[in-house]
ZATOR-134550 format. One record per residue (C-alpha): y, x, z; residue in one letter. Coordinates in steps of 0.05 Angstrom, whole numbers, padded with zeros to 5 digits, always signed. Example, Ala and Ser with C-alpha at 12.3 -4.5 7.8 and 13.67 -1.06 7.14 Angstrom:
! ZATOR-134550
-00090+00246+00156A -00021+00273+00143S 
***
This chain:
! ZATOR-134550
+00489+00034+00064M +00497-00037+00039D +00445-00051-00015Y +00476-00119-00030F +00414-00158-00010L +00420-00233-00021N +00413-00284+00034E +00338-00292+00025D +00326-00217+00025Q +00367-00208+00088V +00327-00264+00121M +00261-00231+00102I +00285-00164+00129K +00307-00195+00195E +00243-00237+00202L +00197-00178+00191V +00240-00133+00236R +00233-00185+00292Q +00158-00191+00283I +00152-00115+00282S +00193-00106+00345E +00161-00162+00385E +00089-00162+00361K +00073-00094+00329V +00110-00041+00369V +00080-00062+00437P +00008-00056+00411V +00011-00002+00358R -00013+00053+00404G -00071+00012+00429E -00091-00010+00359L -00090+00063+00337D -00130+00087+00397E -00183+00033+00392K -00183+00033+00315E -00179-00042+00320E -00164-00085+00259F -00097-00122+00269P -00121-00193+00258W -00073-00223+00307E -00014-00192+00272I -00041-00214+00204M -00044-00285+00231K +00029-00281+00253I +00049-00255+00184L +00011-00312+00150S +00043-00364+00196Q +00110-00335+00174S +00091-00346+00100D +00095-00271+00087L +00029-00268+00050F +00057-00315-00003G +00120-00273-00013L +00102-00247-00082F +00058-00305-00106I +00089-00358-00152P +00108-00424-00122E +00060-00462-00168E +00003-00427-00131Y +00029-00439-00062G +00072-00377-00055G +00147-00365-00046I +00157-00335-00114G +00194-00271-00096K +00187-00203-00128G +00175-00130-00116S +00240-00118-00079L +00226-00172-00027E +00155-00144-00018L +00183-00074-00010C +00232-00098+00043I +00176-00130+00083A +00130-00069+00075V +00187-00022+00096E +00201-00060+00160E +00127-00063+00179L +00119+00012+00164S +00178+00027+00210R +00135+00000+00267A +00064+00018+00245C +00039+00044+00179L -00032+00021+00194G -00009-00051+00200V +00035-00043+00138A -00023-00015+00098T -00067-00074+00116T -00012-00121+00092Y +00006-00082+00029A -00066-00072+00008A -00072-00148+00005N -00019-00148-00050A -00055-00090-00085L -00119-00130-00088G -00083-00192-00111T -00046-00161-00170Y -00106-00161-00218P -00113-00236-00209I -00038-00247-00212L -00027-00205-00275F -00092-00217-00314F -00129-00275-00282G -00142-00341-00318S -00106-00404-00295D -00171-00427-00263E -00178-00362-00224Q -00106-00366-00201K -00115-00438-00178K -00180-00420-00142K -00157-00358-00105Y -00081-00352-00101L -00067-00412-00055P -00114-00385-00001D -00085-00315-00009I -00014-00342-00004A -00033-00380+00059A -00064-00318+00090G -00131-00353+00096K -00167-00295+00062R -00147-00222+00055L -00158-00184-00010V -00180-00113-00025A -00179-00071-00089F -00240-00030-00106G -00227+00028-00154L -00243+00094-00119T -00313+00123-00118E -00343+00189-00095A -00332+00218-00165N -00274+00174-00187A -00211+00184-00148G -00154+00213-00188S -00201+00211-00248D -00209+00135-00252A -00247+00144-00317A -00305+00173-00277G -00327+00106-00250I -00402+00099-00242Q -00407+00027-00216T -00437-00017-00271T -00433-00090-00289A -00489-00113-00335K -00487-00181-00368P -00549-00224-00354D -00545-00295-00380G -00488-00331-00345N -00480-00274-00295E -00460-00201-00287Y -00504-00156-00244V -00463-00105-00205I -00492-00039-00180N -00456+00019-00149G -00412+00041-00091T -00337+00041-00080K -00309+00090-00029Q -00250+00089+00020W -00231+00017+00006I -00173-00009+00048T -00188-00077+00081N -00262-00064+00065G -00307-00109+00108G -00248-00152+00131E -00224-00180+00065A -00256-00243+00037G -00238-00228-00036I -00248-00163-00074Y -00222-00144-00142T -00263-00085-00168I -00268-00042-00231I -00338-00031-00260A -00365-00004-00326M -00391-00057-00375T -00402-00004-00429D -00405+00069-00406K -00408+00094-00478A -00336+00072-00489K -00309+00113-00431G -00245+00083-00402P -00248+00027-00454R -00314+00006-00425G -00286-00012-00357A -00276-00085-00335S -00247-00119-00274A -00283-00170-00231F -00272-00216-00172I -00326-00213-00119I -00327-00255-00055E -00348-00225+00011K -00412-00264+00024D -00442-00254-00046T -00516-00233-00041P -00525-00160-00057G -00456-00142-00032F -00454-00101+00033Q -00407-00053+00070F -00415+00018+00093G -00392+00045+00160K -00320+00041+00181K -00289+00109+00166E -00259+00152+00221K -00190+00173+00196K -00134+00221+00215M -00084+00165+00214G -00073+00091+00197I -00131+00079+00245R -00119+00005+00254T -00129-00004+00179S -00202-00015+00159S -00230+00033+00108T -00302+00022+00085R -00351+00032+00028E -00368-00027-00016L -00441-00026-00035I -00468-00067-00093F -00544-00074-00100D -00561-00121-00157N -00502-00164-00136C -00498-00224-00182R -00433-00258-00198I -00415-00314-00247P -00390-00292-00316R -00325-00330-00302E -00309-00278-00247N -00289-00227-00299I -00214-00215-00298V -00185-00221-00368G -00240-00197-00414K -00289-00139-00421E -00259-00071-00435G -00190-00080-00403I -00209-00057-00333G -00172+00009-00340F -00109-00028-00362I -00117-00075-00303V -00124-00017-00255A -00064+00022-00283M -00017-00038-00284K -00039-00056-00214T -00024+00014-00188L +00041+00019-00227D +00066-00044-00193N +00041-00024-00124A +00070+00046-00121R +00141+00023-00105A +00110-00009-00044G +00079+00057-00024V +00149+00087-00031G +00174+00032+00015A +00121+00052+00065Q +00149+00122+00063G +00219+00098+00075V +00198+00054+00133G +00156+00104+00171I +00210+00157+00161A +00263+00109+00188Q +00220+00095+00249G +00209+00169+00263A +00282+00186+00252F +00304+00132+00302E +00256+00159+00354E +00280+00231+00344A +00354+00209+00346L +00344+00171+00411K +00306+00229+00443F +00359+00280+00420A +00414+00239+00455R +00374+00235+00520Q +00342+00304+00525R +00386+00353+00562V +00379+00428+00556Q +00428+00482+00579F +00469+00426+00609G +00479+00387+00544H +00441+00335+00504P +00404+00372+00449I +00440+00330+00396I +00502+00372+00412S +00468+00433+00384F +00482+00446+00310Q +00410+00464+00293A +00387+00395+00316V +00446+00360+00283Q +00429+00392+00217H +00357+00370+00222M +00378+00298+00237L +00430+00300+00181A +00378+00321+00130D +00330+00268+00154M +00382+00213+00149A +00405+00235+00080T +00334+00239+00052E +00316+00171+00079I +00377+00139+00047E +00364+00173-00019A +00292+00150-00019A +00311+00079-00001R +00362+00077-00057A +00309+00099-00107L +00255+00052-00082V +00301-00008-00083Y +00327+00011-00153A +00256+00017-00180V +00236-00050-00148A +00296-00084-00180R +00279-00052-00246Y +00208-00078-00241M +00233-00148-00223D +00277-00147-00285S +00215-00154-00327G +00213-00082-00353A +00148-00068-00388R +00143+00007-00378E +00147+00024-00304V +00096+00079-00296S +00146+00136-00294K +00196+00104-00246V +00143+00076-00199S +00112+00145-00196A +00181+00174-00180M +00191+00125-00124A +00123+00140-00095K +00126+00215-00099V +00197+00223-00074F +00194+00175-00016A +00126+00197+00010T +00140+00271+00006D +00204+00255+00044M +00165+00215+00096A +00120+00275+00110M +00180+00320+00120R +00218+00271+00164V +00159+00254+00209T +00143+00328+00217T +00215+00344+00234N +00217+00285+00283A +00160+00318+00321V +00198+00384+00318Q +00263+00354+00345V +00224+00324+00403M +00186+00389+00416G +00127+00384+00464G +00142+00311+00476S +00136+00295+00402G +00066+00325+00403Y +00043+00278+00458M +00010+00211+00445R +00056+00175+00493E +00111+00183+00440Y +00101+00147+00373P +00123+00205+00327V +00055+00239+00338E +00022+00178+00307K +00075+00172+00253M +00064+00244+00230M -00012+00232+00226R -00002+00166+00190D +00049+00193+00139A +00000+00242+00108K -00040+00187+00074I +00021+00166+00034L +00017+00230-00007Q -00056+00216-00022I -00074+00143-00033Y -00057+00101-00094E -00055+00166-00135G -00041+00233-00103T +00030+00260-00110N +00003+00314-00156Q -00023+00259-00202I +00044+00224-00197Q +00078+00286-00223R +00029+00286-00281N +00048+00214-00296V +00122+00231-00295I +00112+00294-00337G +00071+00258-00391Q +00124+00202-00394A +00178+00254-00405L +00138+00286-00461I +00129+00217-00495R +00203+00202-00488E +00224+00269-00516A +00178+00260-00576A +00214+00195-00594K +00282+00229-00599K 
***
């Protein structure tokens, strides 16, 4: 379908497609096998100005919006979800500064982020605070001109590799969610360490580590916004990132579909290519239809967000849940179309199926997304 992308959007799509084909596809299997962080690819993306895609021009970026970021993320995900996650998590970590940071914070951090000089990570999840973000145990105690941070964040994408971290910690536990605040912490700050690199089912080239704070002292000016708005910062950050997770689903599904389609045209059984069999045609037809439907929703939601809409929780959750559930079905069916070959590591759909599962889990499980949608529907009905 033609989504009526403008000239700049088409250029972004073609640029990222070229980088993906030439630089990502040849090494994706090796990166996955070795669980190696894709620094060389990140350098190529930064040289192509793609880290500044969503950052305003006044801070050294290109000044584009959610749709352009979704287009870039989709094309990277088509080649390797681990690489795409590394890139997309940088935006996730940057959003708190972009949406709530002071002008001084933006001037200090955004130009380096836009130039790709330092990656960013977002630290919300803890052992007892995943879907229940209000269960955060990490604390930030004021002490003179500083805050003292203590606690541990779990399963943080880009952990250990990023140079800048935006984290949520409790400044007043007695206030519950209203006692959470957001902070910027730089990698080499004393008292800030990293746990082991996690061994994961998929997205193995992406780094996932614990963040450990042991009397970590940061300047008071590193608070994002003001005390008590950390939960709002986290929710707005996730609301604006979830369309990107939907784009990841569209991209990885597209990649898996293309591999299955190519295989079905080449694989001969009973004297005919298996694509001539109706059972296979129907599987491919469903895959193609679901991908197109998910892409239409993700692009529509991204455009809606770029319009300046204030309330995006429901639609961003819809984009995330629909596209990522679709991605799991399509990658699973791609393996099925390819049979025994699809199950082997020499074909990329095996990796794609493993990678796709995380999309239904991170940045809010799809069960939580349905809660978000359901609660929004209740609020809307009450207004009528």
